[in-house]
Every structure is written in C-alpha cells, then in structure tokens.
N, C-alpha and C positions, 0 to 999 in steps of 0.2 A: 294281551288282554288289558293291560294297564291303560293303554291309550284309549281303548273303547270305554272303559269305566270312567276315565277322566272326562270324556265327552258328556257323560251323564251328570257328573258332579258339577260341570260348568253351567248347567241349567239353573235359571233363577229359582231360589227357594230350596234347592237340593243341598243337603248337608253331607251326604256320603252314600256309598253303595258298596255291595260286595256280592260275590257268587259263592253259594254253599252247595257242595256236592253230596251225592247219595252216600259216600263213604265218610261223611262227617268231617270234611276238610274244607278249608277256604281256598278256592281256586284263584281268586283275585280279590283285592280290596282297595278301595279308595275312601277310607273312613277317617274322621277327625282323630287326633292323637288321644282323646279321652277314651276311645273305644280300644281296649286291649284285645289281643288275639283270642284269649280265653272267653272274654265277654262276647265277642262276635260269634264264636262257635256256639256259645250258649243260646244266643238269640236265634241263630240258624237252626239249631236242634229243635227248639220250641216251635218254630215256624214249620219245619219239616213235619213234625208230628201233627200239627194242625191240618196240613195238606193231606197227610195220610188218613187221618180220621174222616176228612171230607170224601176221599175216594172210597173208604169203607161204607160211607152213607150214600154212595153212588152220586156224589156231587162232582161235576166236572168244572174245576176252577180254571179260569183264564187269567184273572188278576184278582188279588186279595188286598184289601185295605184295612189297616188298623189305625184308628184316630185317637190321639191323646191330646191333652190340653196344650202341650208345647211342641208336639211333633206328630208326624204321620208316617206309617210304614206302608210301602207299596211292594207287594210280592208278586213276581211273575214266574210261574213254573216253567222249566225248560226241559230239553231232552235229557234222558238218563236220570230223571228225578232230581235234577239240580234246580236251584232257586236263585233268581236274581232279586236281591233285596235292596230297596232304595229308601233311605231315611230323609225326610224333607220337612219343611215347615208346613203347618196346617193349611196355609193359604196358597201353597204352591200351585202352579198351573198344571193340573192333572192331565189335561188334553195334550199339552206339549210334552210332558213326561211320557205319556203313552205312545205318542207318535215317535219319539226318539227311541224308546224301547223296541218298538216294532221295526225300526230301521236297523238297530244294532244287534238284536237278539240272535239273528242267524250268524253273524260274525263272531259273537261271543261263544256260541255253541261250537263253531268251527275251531276257534282258538283252543277250547277245552279238549276237543277231540285230538288235535295235533299234539297237545302236551301229553296226553295219555299214550299216543302211538309212538312218541319219540323215545327210543330205547336209551337207557342210561349207559354210561361208559362202563365197559367191563373192568372189573377190579382184578388186579394181579395178585395172586396168592403169595403171601410172604414165604420165603424159603424156611424150612424147619430149622430151628435153632438147636445146637447141640445141648445135651443135658448138662446142667451145671450143679455143682455141689454147694452152691452158695446157700446160706441159711435163709429160710423163708421169713419175710417180714411179718411182724405181728399186726393183725388188722386193727384199725382204730376202734375204740369203744363206740357202741351205738349212741347216736345223739338223741336226746330227748326232744320230741316235737314241741314247738312253742305252744303255750296255753292260750286259749282264746281270751280276749279282753273281758274282764269282769266289770259289768256296768251296774252301778247302784240304782235303787229305785228312784232316787231324786234326779239322776242324770238321764234316765231312759226317756222320759217325755221330751226333754230338751233336745236330745239327739234325734228323736223322731221328727221334731219340727225342723231341725237342720237338714235332715234327709229330704223332707218335703221341699225345703228351699232349694236344695241341690237339684231336685227333680224339675223344678220350674226352669232351671237353667239348661240342663242336659237331657231331660226326658227320662224314659223308662230304665236307662242304665244306671240311674242314681243308686239303686239298692246295692248291687254288688260293689260299686265304687266306694260307697259309704262304709260297707263292711270291711273291705281291705284297708281303707285309710284309717279306720278306728284301731285296727290291729297295729299299724305303724305308730299311731299316736300314743297308744298304751305303752309301747316300748320306750317312749321318751320320758315317761314318768307317770305319776298318778293321774287317773281320770277325774277331773274336777272342773268346776265352772271357771276357775282361775286359769286353766290351761286350754280353754276353748279357742283362744286366738291361734294357738299352735295347730289345732285341728283345722281351722279355717285356712291356714297357710298351706297345709298339706293338700287339702281339697282343691285349692286354687292351682297348685302344681299339677294335679291330675286333670283339671279342666283345660289348662293350657290355651286359653283363648281370652283376650283382654275383655271383650264385651260381655262374654258369659261370666267371667270372673266378677266383673263389676255388678252384674245383675244378681249373682249369688251373694256377694258381700252386702248388698243393700238389704236383702231378705235376712241374712245372717245377723246383721246388726239389730234388726227388729226383734229377732228371737231372743238374743242375750240382753236386750235393754231392760 
C-alpha cells in the first residue's frame, strides 16, 4: 500500500495522505513528520464521525472536502467504511487528484483486504517453568503523572498568537502540536517571555521542514516583537 499512497503524494500540491479503517487504525500513511500517529488517528476519527452523521442523514458521500486557509482535506470513503484522506494545498489540482484516486482506490482496497486475510504466524507456547522458591520482587512505587503546564494570564494571549502563527505554517494540526510542545517547554523551566525562544526551537523541531520553519519564525518574531 505504501507505493500506492506514494503515487498520490507525488502529485503537485499534495502534502500527504493516509488510510483510516473502521476499527480506528491507520492502514497506511505517507504524511509529513509533523503529523504524529496519534494526531493522524484523531483526524481520522473526526472525519469518520462526520461521514457517519452524513449516512444517518441519508446523505451518500462520494468525496468530501474541507478547506482551511493554509490547507485542504479531501476524503474519499472506501469499502468496509475505510477512508482515504489526502491533505493538500488550497490551490492543488482537484481534478488530477480525483482522477488519481479513481485509478488507485481499487488497488488500495485490495491491498487492505489482503493484509486482513493474511494470517499471523502462530506463536509457540513457552514450556511451563518449574516453581521457584525465589522471593518475589517488590513492585516499584506508582509514579505521579506529570502536571499540565500552568500558564499565567499574561502569557495566555501570547501563546494563542503563537499557535495561530503555527497554524499558518502547518494547518489544523497546530492545536495538538502546540499543547504537547508547551508541556515539554514547561519541563525546561519557568514559562515566561524570556524563554519563548526555547519554545520556538521546540516547535521548529516538530515542524521539521525548512520552508515551514522559516514561515513560522517570521510570524513568531512579529508576535514577540
């Protein structure tokens, strides 16, 4: 399936694509590094619910489009309630994308069916071990979960502007990326205006794309000026 998804990502203006199944799993993905697996699953789950609500309203979707300022989502329902999701630039050639999806959708569905039908290798049960009189080890004490970062009233509007700047570079995934990065930033020290460059550095590592990093840093500099 990877080679089929790769053909889609090679189209002009396409940023990435993935296949989301009815059992809430990612069957295949060719997404930029900024999109972590959990984020992709979250996007897939929200889109799957949208399609389900459409079916409840007796709407028969063939293709769904969501347009944002910096990106566009094209969703194509497939067999077994799976979804092919394509993320692209707003000005991408939708006709070319639709034609390519029409050519590859059958092969993608076949690839999914084969992966489901392929049985996993049988596991050999381990032989029973003789009882031992060795003393039981003491379980480690439970660890206290990390606290969420506490953001003061003076920093909240600044961080909101930084999140908007991040969204201009990477689109709708900016929210969860910003939240996770702030938690890492808070572990490095106090949340303040003086440590904002450290936050920007962490966000650039998450973006992991020179052009997008440059675009984000230009907006970030305006925010903290």
